[in-house]
N, C-alpha and C positions, 0 to 999 in steps of 0.2 A: 505493501501500501505503499500509495503518495504521501508524502506532506502535503499539511494545508494550508490555500493563506484563503485570505479575506478580500475583499475588492465589493468596496462600498455594502457592505453588509452580504453579498455572497461569495459564499467558500467554493474552495476551487480545489479538487485533490482529495486524501484524507477519508475517502468515502461518502465525499458529496456525490451528490449524481452529476449525469456529464453534463455542465454545460453549454448554451448552443452560444456562438457570438457574432457578430456581423462587424463590416464598417461601414460608418455613413461615409456618402459620395458626394454628398453638398459642399461647397465650400463652407468653413467652421466659422468665417464670419458672419456669413448670411445667420445669425444668431434663430431669426423664423425661420428658413428654413431647415435647417437643422436640427432645431427641438420636434418642428413637424416631423419628418422622416427616424427620430429618436420613438417618436410616439408610436408610426406606425411599427417598426421593431416590434416593440412590445407588446402589442395587440397581437400581431405572427407570432408569439413566441419566442423574443429572444430574453437571452438573461443580460448579455455586456452588448457593451458597442463601443468601436474605437475610432477615434477622429483622426487624420493629418491636421500635424503641428506645422507649418511650412515656416512659419513666422512670427513676431511679437502680434501683431492684427489677429492671428487667429490664437494664441494664447493669450491675448486680450479678452478673447469673445466666451474663452473658458469658465470663465467666472460665471456669466451670466445662464450658459446652458446647464454646465452642473448645479448651480440653483435649480432648476426647473425640472431638470430630465428624470424621470423616471426609468433608465436606467443607470447602470454606474456606467461612467466612461472613462477610458479609455486613451491615457494622449499619445500616441505616433511620433515619436522623433528621432530624427536624425541630426547627424553634423554639429546642432549646436547645442552644447551643454546650458546654457541659457533657455531658450526654449524648455529644456524640463522643472529647470527650476519654477520657471514661469508658472508652467503649466501644475504644479505638485500645490503651488499659495491657490493658484484659482481653481482648485477642487477637484484635480483628478484621480480616479480610484484607484489609476493600476499606471508606470509608465513603461512604454512599449519603445525599449534603444536598444544598439548594439553599441556595448562597452565598449566596441577596438576603435568605431568614427566617430566619437564624439571628443573627441579633442586631448588625447592624452589622458595618463594617470591622475594628473593634477583636475582637472576635470571629472572625470570618474569619480572620483573623492566628494565633489561637492552636488553632482547629485544621489550619492549614494546619503549623506547627512542630510539633505532638501528631505528625502523620501524616511529614512530615518526619525524624523523628527514629528511627522505629519503619518507614520505608518503606513505607509504607501508601497503594495508592493511592488520590484520592476520586472516585466518582461524581456527575456533575454530571446531579442528575436535574431536566427541564422539563416540565411536564404541564398541553394544554389547559388543561384545566379549575381552572388556576390561576395562568394566564398575568399577570401585569400588566398590573393595570387602565392604564395610561396607553399602554401599548404598543395593548391592544386596541384603547382610541381614536384613535392613531393610524392604522393602519393599516384602522379599518374593523369589527375584529370579529375571533375567533381565526384565524390566518391561516398557513400555514407563513413567511410574511415574522416575523410576529411572531413566532412561534416562535423562529426562527434567533435571533431579535436579543435577548431573552431569553436564551437560552444562550449567544451573545458575552460580553455582560454579566456574567456568572455565572461563564465561566470564566476573564473577564478579571480577575474578584476575585484569582483563581487564580493565572494566570500573575503579575502583576501584585506578588504574593509568593514568585515566582521558582520557583513551584510547575508541573507539567509532566508529571507522573503522574495524568493527566486521561482518567479515561472519558467519554463522556456520552449520554444518554436524553433526546429529545423525543418525549414520546408523546399519540395520543391518540385517541378511541374512534373514532373514522373511519379505517378503510383509506385512504379516497383522500388525507386531510388526512396519514395518516404518512406516506402513502408519500410527498408531494410533500414534505413538510418532510426528511425523513431524506435528500432528493434535495437537494437544497439544501446543506445542511448539508456528505454529504460532499463539493462542490465547493468547500466554502471552509477545510477543516481535516483536518487527517491525523491527528488521536485516535482510538483506537475507540471504535467505536458501536455498542452495546447497541440493540437493537433489539424494538419487540412493539407492537402495538399496546392500549393498556389500556380495562379495565372491557369487555372486551370481550362479555361477558354468560359466560351460562350456557354447560354443557359441546357441544351443538351449534353453536348460534349464534356462541360465542365461538370453538370451532377455524377455523368457516369465515372470521371476520372473521379470524381470527390469519395464516391461509395465506395470504387475498390481501393483506394486508398486508404480514406477514412475509417470505413468500414473492414477491410482484415484487420486492423489496428485493435476496433475495438472491440472485435469479436474476442482477440486475442488480451482480455484488458488491457489494452496499453494508451491510455489518453482520457485525459481529464477533464479538460471542456474543447469544443471542437470548431474549425468555422468553413463552410465550404465558399470557397470563395469564386464568385462567376463573374462575369461580363456582363450585367444584365441588374433590374435592383434590388436594391437589400433587401428586401424581402423574401424575395425567391432566395437567395442564399440560405435563411430561416427555413421556408417550409423544406428548403430539402435537407438541412439539416435533421428534423423534427423526420420527416420522416427515412431516414438512416437510423437513427438511434430507435425509431419503432419495429423497424424489423428486425434489428438484433431484440424487440423483448426489453428496450433501456431505456422506452418512456411508455409510458402507459395514458389513458386519456383522451380527450376531444375528439375532431371526426375523422373514421374509421369507412375511408371509403374504395368499395367495390365495385370494378365494375368489366365486361369480358371483353376481349379483344374485336372483337364481330368476324362472322364468316359469311358464306354465301348465302346464309337461312336467315339473316337479318335482314329486315322487310322497315323498318326505322332509321333515322339520321341519328345513333346513338354516337357517333363519336364528337359530331357536336355538340350532344347534349353531355352528353355527358362531362367533357372539356367544360361547358356550359355552369354545371352545378358543381363539380369540383371546385372552380377556379369560389363559386359564390361560396360554400359552406366551412371551407376547409378552416377559416378562426372563426367561426359559431363553437362559444363555452360549451361546448353539450360533449358528451360521452354514447357519442350513436354509432351504432353502424349501421353504415345505410352504402344500398347496392343501385345501381343502373347497369341493367342485363341487356342483350338484341335480344334472344332468340328464347322459343318456348320449348330449349331443350334440356338446358340448364338454369337459364333463368327465373326460374320460378319456385325453384327448391334453392337459387343461390338472397333471392329477394324476401322469399317466408324466415331466412337464416335473419334476417337484417331489424336493427328494431324499424325500419320504413327502407322502402326499396320498389323497385320499376320491373315488369319485364315484359319485354319487348314483343309484339304481338304484329299486326299488320294499319299500318299509322299509330298502331296505338300504343299506350303501357296502361299493362295492368298495375296499376300498387298496388304493395305490401303493407300494412302497418301491425308489426309484432307477430309474423305466420301468415295474418289473414288478408283476403283482399275486402278490397274497400274503393273499388270507384277506378275509371279510367282515366286517364291522360292522352287526347289527341296530340299524335307527335308530329304534325304536318307543318303545323304553327310552332318553330326553337321556342322561340324568346318567351311565346305565353305559358309553353309546357315548363320550359325553365322555373319562370316568377314564380307557377303554380305547384310544383315539387317543392319548392327551395320553403315558399311560405307551411307545405305541410312537415317537413323538416323540422321549422322554426316552432311548430304546435307540436309536435312529438319531444321535442327539448326538452320547453317550457313543460308539457303535463310530467314530464319525466325528474324533472329538477335535478338534472343530474350534469352540476358545471364541473367545469375543470379550472 
């Protein structure tokens, strides 16, 4: 079991649930846009968010952001130690730095002192794209050994200053290298690990790469907090992270959505309807199993097993609640069908009183 750190009241490691993180893509200096996005991340199921602090304007904005944020806010710092100190003063719940690029041992000591004073943990972040040249040359390329040695060196800079409130991340855009690196790191230390596949890509490719890399590690008990990095709206990162945790049985509650892959027997516009229903219900605060099925072979059985479900027929869906048929929904008008079904899902959720 790893050590435990506290990030603005959210515990990481030490037996705590795996925490979901994302990163704002707003300009941090735009306080309203940043807070609006943080609220959407919270509503999607995010536990912790991170913001970029590229300059003093962003560091100053952090004061107002942290005062109103519904989530703990991590400050992402590169190159300038003064930005880290200012972020700590302005309420950051954690600092993300690479101690090797913050400006030398003296400046690292100043950042450590500021974090110690306020009880703020530091996340040591190492990426395969920025691994030190001497380590790349030593190992003949970017590999797990090079990345782990880079991380160990960065952690030592903090440990030498009697600082152990540390989270480590070592990310790569390669799921295989990510898995190998975290396996090595987990065998060498007991610090909490933030796991992710960096620069994973757009929604489709990025979710697949992240599910492979993050999922394999979590299945082995490695990882205390995760981020699914996507070139998309940050809320999509959260939804993907929740799906990975649910698939591994590491998170329960919320909407469990089931739909069939369609086949030649399907006589309803299932793909469009299922996509729209899923988008509408995935953030609802109910512990419900919802099924949208396309044909009369497996559809009725799956729909009956759900709290509420649809089984496709010819241009219509038969609706089931708690295993019993309760009416038809005409499938030709997709938007009306979606609206009608989503309203029924909400009714079932409210009646059951199962909030997550």
